[in-house]
N, C-alpha and C positions, 0 to 999 in steps of 0.2 A: 398120542398125548391125551387119551381119554381118562387116564387115571389122575384123580384130583391131587393126590399126594405128589406125583411126579411133576404135575404142572406147577406146583408151588416151589419145587426144588430147582427146576430149570425150565426155561421157556424161550419164546420167540415173540418179538414185538413187530407187528406188521404196520406199515404206514398206509392207513386207510384213506378214503377220499369220498366225499359226498357224491352221489350219482353213480357209484360203482358197487352197489350193495351185493349183487350176485357174484361179481368178481371177487370181492372181499371175502365172502363166505367160502368160495371155492379155494382161494389161496390159503385161507386160514386152515382149512383141512389139509391141503397138500403140504404146507410149510410147517404144520404143527403149531400154529400161532395160538397163544393164550391171551394176547393183549393187542389192542389197536392204539395207534397214536396219530396225532395230527402233525403237520410240518408247517414251516414258515410259508404261508400262501395257500394252505389247504384247510378245509373244514371237515368235521365229521357230522353226518346227518343223524337225526334222532333215531332213524331205523337202525343205524350201525351201533350207536351207543346203547341201544336197548337190547342187544343180542345176548348179554350176559358175560361178555369178555371184559377183562380189565381194561380200563381206559387211561392212557397216558395223555395228558394235555400239556402242551408246550406253553410256557409262560416266561416272557422276558419283561420283568417289571419296569425296567428303565426305558423301554420303548413302548409299553403297553398303552399309555394314554398320551397320544400326540397333541391333543388339545391343551393339556396341562404343560407339556414341554414347550409348545409354542408361546403360551402365555407367560412363561417364566424363563426367558432366554438367559437370564443371569445365573440360573441353576443348571444350564447345560454343562456337560462334562468338559473338563479342560485338560490341557497338556502343554508342556514346554516344547518348542521347536527351536531349531538352530539355523539361523540365516546362512545363506551361501557365503563362505569366506571371501572377502573382497580386499584387493590391494589398494592402499592409499597412494594416489598419485599426486595429491596436494594436501594441504593442511586441513581441508574440509572435504568431506565425502558424504554421499547419500546412499543409503542401503535400502533397497526394496525388500523388506524382510520376508514377505510371503511369496516371493517370485518363483521359487522352485516347488511350491506346494499347491495342492488342489484347492482352489477357492470354493469348490462345491463341498469339500470336506471340512474346511476350517474357516473360522472368522476370527480376526485379531481381537484380543480382549481390550476393548476400549472402555470397560466399566471400572476395572480396578486400576489403581495408581501404578502406571508403568515404571515410575522411578523407584517404587518400593519393590516391585516383583520382577522386573527385568534387569538385565545387565548387558552392557556392551564391553567386549573383551578384545584387547590387543592380543591376537593369537600368536604373534611373533614373540612377545615378551611374557605372555601369560597374565599381564596386569589388567585389572578391571578399570575401565575408563570412568572417571568421576562423573556423577550424574549431571553436574553443571556443564559438562562438555558435550552433552547430546540432548536432543529433543525428538519427540515423535509427533507426526501428524499425517493422516490420510495414507497409512501404510508405509510411510517412509521414516526411517531414523536418520537424522542428520547428525554427523559426528564432527566436532571441531577440535582443533589443536592435535590433529593426527600426526604421527611420526611417518613421514613419507617412506614409501616402500615397505611399510609394515602391513600385516594382514589383520583385518578386523571382522568381527561378526557379532550378531545379537542373539542372546538367549531370551526368548519372548513367549508370553502366554497366549494361547488361542482357545477359543471354544470349538469343540467338535460338533459341527452342525449337521453332518451326515454320519450317522453311527456306522461303525465299521462293518458289522454283519449285514445290516440293511444294505449298505453300499455293495458288498460282495454279491448278495443275492440279487439285487437290482441289476447289476451289470452282467452277472452270469446268465440270468434268465431274460435279459433284454426287456425289462419292464417299462421301457420308454418313459411316458409321462407320469407314471405312478409316483405319488409324492415321496420325497426323501424323508426318512425318519431320523430323528435325533435321539440322543440318550440323555437321561436326567441323572443328577448326582444325589444319591440318598444321604450324603453328608449334610446337605442343606436342610435345616429344620422343617420348613414348611413343606418341602418336597417329601421328606421322610414321613411326615404325618399323613400327607396325601397318599403316599404309596401304601401305607398300612391300611387306610380306609379302602383304597382301591382293591387291595388283595382280599380283604374281607368280603367286599361286594362280588369280586370275581369268584370266590369260593362258593358264595351263595347262589350265583347264577350258573354254576357248573355242577349240578347235583350228580351227574353221571360220572364225573371224574373220580378215579380211584387214586391216581398218582399224579401229583403236580411235578412236572418236569421243568425245573428251573434251568433256563438256558441263556446264560448261567445265572449270575446274580447281578453284579453292577458294572465291573470294570473289564473292558476288553483288553486282550494283549495287543500291543501296538502293531498296526499296519499303516504306514505312512505313504501317501501316494502323491504323484506329481500332477500338474494340470491336465495330463493326458490319461489319468487314472492308472498309470504304471506304478508298480510298487517300488518305492525308494528304500524302505526299511521294514523288516518284519522280525519280530522276536516273540516266540510263543510263551516265553517266561518273563517278558519285560513289564516293569512297573512304571510305565510312562502315562498311561491313560487314566490314572487315579489321582491326578494332580488337580489342585484348585488353590486360589488365593487363601481361602479359608483353611484348607488343609495345611498349608505352609505355616500359618499363624498357630494352628493347634499343635503342629509338630514342635515348634519352638517352645511352646508352653509346656509340653509333656517331656521333651528330651533335654531341654535346657540349652539348646543352641539352635541357630537358624540355618537352614539349608541354603546354600547358594544355588541359583538356577543351574550353574555348571555342575553341581553334584548330581543332577538328573540328566542334563544334556551331555555331560562328560566330553566336552570338546568335539561333539558331533558323533561320538560312538554310542550315545544313548544307553550306556550301561548294558551293552550287549551281553547276553549270558556267556558268551565266549570270553569275556573280560573277567579278570580276578576282581571280585566285588570289593568296593571300598567300605569302610565302616559306616560312612554316611548313607550309602545305598542300602546296606544291610539294615540300618536303623529305620530307613524309610519303608522297607519291606515289612519289618516287624510292626511299624506304626499302622500301615494299611491293613495288615492281617488282623490286628487287634480290633480295629473298627469293623471290618467285614465279619469277623466271627460273631461280634455282638449283634450286628444288624441281621445277619443271616439267621442267627438263632431265633430272633424275634419272628422272622418270616416263617421259619419252620414250625414254631409254636402255633402260629395262626393256622397253618395247614393241619397240624395235628388236632387242634381244638375243633376244627371243622370235620374231623373224622376221616381225614385223608392222609396219604403218605407223601413224603417229599423226597425227591431224588435230584441230584446235581448232575447236569451235563458238564463234564470236565473238559470244557473247551469254550471258545468264544469269551464270555464275560466272567471267567473263572478267577481272575487275578484277585488275590486276597483271601481265597478259599483253597489254599494249597493242601491237598489231602495228606501229604507227608509231613506236615508240621503238626506237632502234638495237639495244639489248640483246636485243630479241625474237628476232633472228636466231640468237642463241646457243642457243636452246632446242632447235632441230632438228626442228620439226614438218615433216611431209611435205605437209600441206595445211591449208587454213582454210575454214570454212563459215560463212556469215552468213545470218540471216533477211532476207528482202527483200520489201518491199512497194512500192518505188518506185525511181526512178533514182538517188537519192542513196545508197541502200543498195547498189545495184549497185556504184557507184564506191568505196564504203567497203571492199568486198572486192577489187574488181578492181585498185585502185591500191596495195594492200599491197605493200611492197617484198619482194624475195626470190624464190627459185625454189620457189614453192609451188603445188600444185594448188588452184585457187580455185573454190569451189562456192557456189551460192545455194540456200537452202531457201526456196522460194517460198510465197506465201500464195494462197488461204486454207489455213490449217492444217486438217487433217481432224479438227476438233473441232466440237461442236454449235454453239458461238458463236465470234465472231471477237474481235479484240483490243479492240473497243469494246463487247463483250457484246451484239452484234447477232447474230441467227441466221444461220448459214451452212449447215451440214449438219444442219438441223433445220427444223421447220415454220416457214414464212415466209421461209426463206433462199433465196438464189439464188447459189450458188457460181460459176456461169459469169459472171454479171455482175460479181461481185467480182474474179474472176481476170482477166477481160478488162480491167477498169479498171486493175488493177495492171500488166498486161503492156504497156499503151500507154506507160507511163512507163519501165518496165524496158527495153523494146526500144530506145528512143532512146538510153538511157545505154550499153547494150551495144555500140552502134555506135561509141561513142567509146573504150570500154575493155571488152574481152570477158573473161568468165570461162570456165573449162574445163568446168564441170558445172552442172546444175540438178537440183532434186529437190523432193520434198515430204515432209511428216511427219504423223504422227497415226494415226488409226484408219481402215484401208482399208474396213472393213465399213460405215462411214458414207458414204464417198465413192461406193461402188458403187450406192447407192440413187438416184444422180443420173446417169442414163445420158448426158444432154446434157453434163454436166461431163466424163465419161470421154471423150466424143467431142471436146470442145474441147481437152483436154490432148493428144490425138493431133495435132491441128493445131498447137498451141503448140510441142510438142517438135520437130516437123518444121521449123518456122520457126527455132527455135534452132539445130538442126543445119545448116540452110542458111546461117545467119550464120557459124557456125564453118567450114564448108566454103569459102564464097566469100571470106572474109577470110583464112583460113589463119592467123589470129592475128597478122597483120602490122599495122603501124601505120596508123591512119586519117590522112588528110592534114588538118591543122588550120591555123589562121591562122599567119602567119609570125612571131608574137611570143607570149610567154607572159603569163598573167594571174596576178597575185599576189592572194591573199585574205588580208587583214591583220586579225588579232585577237590577243588576249592569249595564246591557246593555241598558235597556229601548227600545225606539221606533226603534233604529237601528237594533235590533235583534227581531223585531216583528215576532211572530210565529216561533221563534227558538225552539230548543229542550228544554225539561225540564227533570227532573230526577225522575218522577214517573214511575211506572212499569205497563205494558210494556212501552217501550221508548215513552216519550211524552204523557203519559196518560191524564194528566189534560188539556193540551192545545188541544189535540185531542178531548176530550169531549167538551171543550169550543167552538170549531169550529162550533158546531151545536146547541149551547145553546142560549136561547132567551135573550142575553145580548149584549149591545154595549161595546166593550173592548177598553181600553186605556193602551198602554205599557209605563211604567214609570221607570225611573232610580232614584237614590237617590238625584241627583241634582234637579230633578223635585219636590221631596218632600221638599227639602230645600227651594225652591222658593215659595212653597205654594200649597196645594192640591186643585185642581179645585172644584168648588161648585157642579158640576153635578156628581161627583164621589160619589157613595153610598157605595161601598165596595172595599177594597184593598185586593188582594191575594198576599201572599208571600210564595213561595214554593221552595224547594230545600234542598240538603244536606248541613250540616254545613260547612262553609268556602268556599263554591262555589260562583260563580257569581250569581247563581239563588237565593240562600238564601241571599247573600249580604256580608258575611264576616265582615271585620272591619268597614264597613259603619254603623253597628249597635252600634259602640262605640261613634258615633257622637251624642251629646245631642240634636242637632237641629232636627235630624231625629226622634229619639224616642219621643221627646216632640211633634213634629208635628203630629205624628200618634196617640199618646195618646189624644191630643186635638181633633183630627178628630173623634175618636171613642167616646170620652166623649160627643161630641156634637150631637151624633146620627148616626155616621157612623159605618161601620162594618169592621172587620179584619178577613180574613180566612187564617189560616196558615196550610201549608202542609209539611210533613216530618220534617225538622228542621227550622221552621220559626224564624226569628230574632235571629239566633244562633251566638253567639260570646262571649267567656268568658270575662266578664268585670264586675267589681263592685260586685263580689260575686254572679253573676247570669250567666246562660248559655243562656237561651232564654231571651233576653233583654226585651221583652214585655210579660213576664210571668203574669203581673198584668192584662193585657188585655185578654190573651188567657186562663188563669186559670190553666196552666200546666207548668211544668218544666221538664228538662231532667237530669237524673243522668249519668254523664260521668266518674265516678270513683273518683271524687274529694270530694264528700260529703257523702260517704257510711256510715260514722259514725253518720250522722244526721238522726234522726228518722222521717219518714214520717207519721204524725199522723192525716192527713186530712181524713175524711170519704171517702170511695171508693164505696159506694153503687151506683148501676145503677139507672138512672131516667127512670121510666116506661112511655111508651106512648108518648115519645117526638116527636115533629114535624119532626125532622131529621130521625127518625127511621121508619116512616110510610110505607116505601116501602121495608124494609128488608124482603127478602124471608125467611120464617120460623123464622123470628125474629132475624136472625143472619147476621151481616154485613160482606161483603166479600171485604176487602181492599187489599188482596194479601200481597205481601212483604211490610213490614213497619218497621219504626225505633223502637228501643227498649229503655227501660229505662225511659219512660215518665210517670209522676205521677202527681196527682192533687196537687196544692200548695196553694189553697185558699178554705175557707169554702164555698164560693159561687160557686165553680166549679160544673157544672152539667156533670156527666160522662154518656155518651150515650152508650159506648161500651168499652170493654177491651178484650185483648187476653187471651190465656190459662195461661200465666204467670203473669197475673194481670197488664200488661202494658196498660196504657190508649191508646186507638186507636181513639176514637171520643169523644170530649168534647166541651162544650160551657161555656161562662162566660159573665155576664152582667158587663159593665164598663160604669158608668155614664148613659147616655141615649142611649149608643150603645152596641154592642156585639162583642165578639170574638168567633170564631169557630176553633177548631183544628181537623185535620185529620192526622193520623200517616202515611198514605200511600194512594195509589189509584190504583185500578185495573180496567182497562177499561172494560166497559160493561154496559148493560142496567140499572141494579140496581145502579151501581156507578154513571152513568150519572144523574140519578134522585137524588141521595144523594147529588151530587155537586150542582145541581140546588136548592135543598132545603137549603143547607148550605148558599148559596148566598142570597136567599130571607130572610132567618132567620137572617143572620148577618146584613142585611139592615133594620131589624125590620119591614118588610112588608110581612111576611109570609101569612097573611090573604088574600093578593091580588094574590098569586101565582095561585090558582085554579080558579080564576074568569074569566080570558080571555086567549084564546089561550092555552088551557091546555088539555092533554089527561090523563085519569086515568090509562091507561095500559102502563107500563114502556117500553114495546117493541115498542111503537108507539110514534110519535111526530107530532106536528102541527105547521104550519107557516101561518100567515095571512098577506095579502097585501091590506090594506084599499084603496089605490089609484086605484087598478083595481077591487076591490070588490070581491076578490076571496081568498080562502085558500086551503091548501093541508094537507092531513093526510097521513103519511107514516108508513109502517111496516118494522122495522129493524130486523126482525127475519125470519127464514126459516119455520115458522109455521103460519097457519091462526090466525088472532088476531081479537078480538072484543074489542072496546074501547068506552068509553063515553067521548065526547069532550065538551069543553066550547069554543064557538066561540067568535068573536070580540064583540058581543052584550051580552055576558054572557049567551047565550042560550045553553042548553045542549041537545045533541042528540047522538044516538048510531051509530057507524060506524063499518062496517065489512070489513076486508082486507084479501085478500089471501096472501100467503107467499111472502115477499119482495115487496109487491105491494104499489102503491100510488093511492090516489083519490083526484080529485079537486072538489071544491064546490063553488057556489056563496054564498054571505052573507046570502041569504035566506035559505041556506042548501040544495039547489038542486045540485045533482051531475052533473058535466060537463063531457060530453063524451070525451074520449081521445083515442089516439092510444095505441096499446098494449104496456104495460110496461114490463120490463124484469123479472117479478115476477114468471112466470110459468116455467122458464127454470132452470134446474140443481140445484135443491133446497138443495142439500147437502153442498153447499158452506157455509163457516163460517158466522155467523150472528153477528150483533152488540149485 
């Protein structure tokens, strides 16, 4: 990484640490680092910042000045909580509203008028209890005139007195008596003015900082804990922690109606991203986003005026700065960084629109324990195994959409205790630089049609979670598949399906945002997709596609998919369609031992048309894989999806087949070994073949000219070739190390 032009195009960010100057310099050389960063709890010494490397400095404005936060408790961030539902055994009852929540994390709002901003709800009837029938004092809401044996709860405002990221870091690292940090709300006028002055002063006192790494801006995604610090609720996309009494009043003024507390609490579901969003919740998201774009733009301008660059850490306090919403581009960030443990998270950063430097902060984080509280850089941990497991998924996604930079975070003094991990990262970074060099960031050649992913969120939740098992299986698989993807919501369908879409995928459990819920009762939606498939398009349905009880049907596009689901409403109706399996079908070509492994899947699915082709059933005769012709197009149904090599290939086959182009699948950029994959880059005249397993693999590939040749790969390895099939010499890849790590 001595070439300056190469350093500017791609690079590596190393988490440095004061007192480890010699180590930092050695690792910078070995890992090819061109930038150093601090982390929560670490500092960079003057000797490190003066070495001439780019300096990334982490800044969380809402936690940065705890003296101000303590002096202005009324400006601490707020949220709505939902008290434990309680059965009325008499006409009067008392509800301890904070009983199931952490008193270290929350303080009940006793500043603003509870009768204006709270509500008590009879959950049995759904009725709001009149304010004259309840009172609050000392943590207790007393409800009068209760209907006996009905259930009641309170939607109430709290202040968050222990900020979520601070809480996580404190507990993870066992910081003991270290003070808890709170978060402040920039919506409050005095606080906003203070933060602007604080930022100017911070910029002035950090002359060596080149990149201000906002981590993130203001509002954290919700993590709600109980008195024992156990997580009760977590939603990476949730808009709960951006609430305040002031915001509620401003929302009413701007939108022309007042939010109910229950519009946010949503009967205790807290508007989980799995839920089909209501209009009120979508309006709230838009309202918060408009404020955050305006405030973040001011912060970025201050950074630019100081001659520095601004990057967003797309995690922690990112709510309101969604990079897939068009207004995000108005903020003016120079780059975006995202935590990354798999291919889906690669694509979540790599696919962000706009001219941004895109960086991945890889795992394992240099903490004693990992995200699941398992040891990593502590006794019993194996950071190489963890890192290698993640890299197998990350690499395949990078071959479809590349980022500019990678890096790590945390405490370097922990990582250097594991010399095999230090060695492994040297190999990993070399492989990353090789991908950058050989692709030159030019497009990979994908299938000649696009694939639409249809759910209630669409593009704003690009690369969000899905409900296949393990978590996000379909989207994880797609992150490295040879298809250009388009994230669509139901309004997109109503406006008209783009001509370049060849296949639409609808996946998710019934009633969820991912399947679509009541959107499937809209005649415009079902008619548009039927017309699309009839004209030659494809529909791939996974789990409960098109599910919504309406018009005597549960799967609304049963006529396209060829299957229906029994949910207990039609047990008396005899299912007389033949259920013989189709032998030798295109979709079944890569089943190991002829048996599909979909893992956990939905039950009660049966064929509902004579034309349905059943590819697989489970032991109870439930259909698990089926296809159906519909006009000139096709439907494909998968009852589940278990992430793995065989399933990756099954999904690839399902998409090609649904598009009616299965004969083209094996002609270009194809490997016949399901443990291997290939990606071609016509503009650079190169292609790569990767081994996603812990064993040596031999595969026959078809290159961009449909020439076939045999490639041999050691465990986890990759090889680059020119279009003539000549192998390109490359630095050692991480294939030879620690081969017991889990494979794709």
